[in-house]
C-alpha positions as CSV (number, residue, x, y, z in Angstrom):
1,X,54.1,146.3,57.5
2,X,54.7,149.7,56.0
3,X,52.1,152.5,56.1
4,X,52.0,152.3,52.3
5,X,50.9,148.7,52.3
6,X,48.4,149.3,55.1
7,X,46.9,152.2,53.1
8,X,46.7,150.5,49.8
9,X,46.1,146.9,50.7
10,X,49.4,145.1,51.2
11,X,50.8,144.7,47.7
12,X,49.6,142.2,45.2
13,X,46.0,141.3,45.3
14,X,45.3,137.6,45.6
15,X,43.5,136.1,42.7
16,X,40.8,133.6,43.7
17,X,40.1,131.3,40.8
18,X,36.4,130.4,40.4
19,X,35.7,126.9,39.2
20,X,34.4,126.8,35.7
21,X,31.3,124.7,35.3
22,X,30.4,123.5,31.8
23,X,26.8,122.6,31.4
24,X,26.0,119.1,30.4
25,X,24.9,118.6,26.8
26,X,21.1,118.0,26.4
27,X,19.9,114.5,26.7
28,X,18.1,112.7,23.9
29,X,14.9,113.2,25.8
30,X,15.5,117.0,26.1
31,X,16.3,117.3,22.4
32,X,13.1,115.4,21.4
33,X,11.0,117.3,23.9
34,X,12.2,120.6,22.5
35,X,11.1,119.8,18.9
36,X,7.9,118.3,20.2
37,X,7.1,121.6,22.0
38,X,7.7,123.6,18.9
39,X,5.5,121.3,16.9
40,X,2.8,121.7,19.6
41,X,3.1,125.5,19.4
42,X,2.6,125.6,15.7
43,X,-0.4,123.2,15.7
44,X,-3.5,125.3,14.9
45,X,-1.6,128.6,15.2
46,X,0.5,128.5,12.0
47,X,-0.4,127.7,8.4
48,X,-0.2,124.1,7.2
49,X,3.0,125.0,5.2
50,X,4.8,125.9,8.5
51,X,3.4,122.9,10.4
52,X,4.5,120.5,7.7
53,X,8.0,121.9,7.6
54,X,8.3,121.8,11.4
55,X,7.0,118.2,11.3
56,X,9.7,117.3,8.8
57,X,12.4,118.7,11.0
58,X,10.9,117.1,14.1
59,X,10.8,113.6,12.5
60,X,14.5,113.9,11.5
61,X,15.5,115.1,15.0
62,X,13.5,112.2,16.5
63,X,15.5,109.8,14.2
64,X,18.9,111.5,14.9
65,X,18.8,112.2,18.6
66,X,19.5,108.7,19.8
67,X,22.3,108.4,17.1
68,X,24.2,111.6,18.0
69,X,26.9,109.6,19.8
70,X,27.9,108.1,16.5
71,X,29.0,111.5,15.3
72,X,31.6,111.7,18.0
73,X,32.1,114.0,21.0
74,X,32.4,117.7,19.9
75,X,31.2,116.9,16.4
76,X,30.0,120.0,14.4
77,X,27.2,117.8,13.0
78,X,26.0,116.7,16.4
79,X,26.1,120.3,17.5
80,X,24.0,121.3,14.5
81,X,21.3,118.8,15.3
82,X,21.2,119.8,18.9
83,X,21.2,123.5,18.1
84,X,18.5,123.0,15.5
85,X,16.2,121.3,18.0
86,X,16.9,123.5,21.0
87,X,17.7,126.9,19.5
88,X,17.4,127.5,15.7
89,X,14.0,125.9,15.2
90,X,12.3,127.3,18.4
91,X,13.7,130.8,17.8
92,X,12.5,131.0,14.2
93,X,9.0,129.6,14.9
94,X,8.5,131.7,18.0
95,X,9.6,134.9,16.2
96,X,7.0,134.2,13.6
97,X,4.3,133.3,16.1
98,X,4.7,136.6,18.0
99,X,3.7,138.5,14.9
100,X,0.0,139.2,14.2
101,X,-1.2,136.7,11.6
102,X,-2.3,139.2,9.0
103,X,1.0,141.1,9.2
104,X,3.1,137.9,9.2
105,X,1.3,136.3,6.3
106,X,0.6,139.3,4.0
107,X,3.0,142.2,4.7
108,X,6.2,142.2,2.8
109,X,9.1,142.7,5.2
110,X,12.4,141.8,3.3
111,X,13.3,141.5,-0.3
112,X,9.7,141.0,-1.5
113,X,9.0,138.3,1.1
114,X,6.5,138.1,3.9
115,X,7.4,136.8,7.3
116,X,5.7,133.5,6.4
117,X,7.8,133.1,3.3
118,X,11.0,133.9,5.3
119,X,10.1,131.3,7.9
120,X,9.4,128.7,5.3
121,X,12.8,129.4,3.7
122,X,14.4,129.0,7.1
123,X,12.6,125.8,7.9
124,X,13.5,124.4,4.5
125,X,17.2,125.2,5.2
126,X,17.1,123.6,8.6
127,X,15.3,120.5,7.2
128,X,17.8,120.1,4.4
129,X,20.7,120.5,6.7
130,X,19.7,117.9,9.2
131,X,18.6,115.5,6.4
132,X,22.2,115.7,5.1
133,X,23.5,114.9,8.5
134,X,21.1,112.0,8.9
135,X,22.2,110.7,5.5
136,X,25.9,110.9,6.5
137,X,25.3,108.9,9.7
138,X,23.3,106.3,7.8
139,X,26.0,106.0,5.1
140,X,28.6,105.6,7.8
141,X,26.5,102.8,9.3
142,X,26.0,101.2,5.9
143,X,29.8,101.3,5.2
144,X,30.4,99.6,8.6
145,X,28.0,96.9,7.7
146,X,29.6,96.3,4.3
147,X,33.1,96.2,5.9
148,X,31.9,93.7,8.5
149,X,30.4,91.5,5.8
150,X,33.7,91.6,3.9
151,X,35.6,90.6,7.1
152,X,33.2,87.7,7.6
153,X,33.7,86.6,4.0
154,X,37.4,86.7,4.4
155,X,37.3,84.9,7.7
156,X,34.7,82.2,6.8
157,X,34.3,82.3,3.1
158,X,31.1,82.8,1.3
159,X,28.0,80.8,2.0
160,X,28.5,78.8,-1.2
161,X,32.0,77.8,-0.2
162,X,31.0,76.4,3.2
163,X,30.4,72.7,3.4
164,X,27.1,72.8,5.3
165,X,24.4,70.1,5.0
166,X,21.7,71.2,2.7
167,X,18.3,71.2,4.4
168,X,15.2,73.1,3.6
169,X,13.9,75.4,6.3
170,X,11.7,73.5,8.7
171,X,13.0,70.0,7.7
172,X,14.5,67.7,10.2
173,X,17.4,65.4,9.7
174,X,16.6,61.7,8.9
175,X,16.3,59.4,11.9
176,X,19.7,58.0,13.0
177,X,21.6,60.9,11.4
178,X,23.2,63.7,13.3
179,X,22.8,67.3,12.6
180,X,25.8,69.6,13.1
181,X,29.5,69.0,13.0
182,X,31.0,65.6,13.7
183,X,32.0,64.9,17.3
184,X,35.5,65.9,18.3
185,X,37.9,63.1,19.3
186,X,39.9,63.3,22.5
187,X,43.7,63.4,22.0
């Protein structure tokens, strides 16, 4: 080895690659726990207008969290619901709660609005956004139900075109008659 390499470390430095770890997405339980914690923090510490808006967001998140898989992996809509529950909602509410109540509720801070008014606007925006996402998921489920119904109609016909014995609910067939399809004959 030359004196130059001994002095300056032997040429090229070896690059050691560190494994990249990607955190797992939050579970349904973690998402719901996050919004419940925000709701608990506002209870008795924020005006009713704030608590009602947080409740609205929490209810929609409760409804949406178990359904996020329907939005697909990496979906922007799923990300928005998760971020609302775990970041956007807690950050907005916590920033408001750190302020002295008199200042937050009475002092104008931006464009003629108090901190309370600003928070209510933010909560309304979050609520409307996740309501739209919830509606989109519900519409997709309804479309799937309609499509399945049409498939069944094409496959089996409509109930009026089937030749089923007519019986009233709860009635039994007459003695000596059989209910159901006729027996199959062996070939």
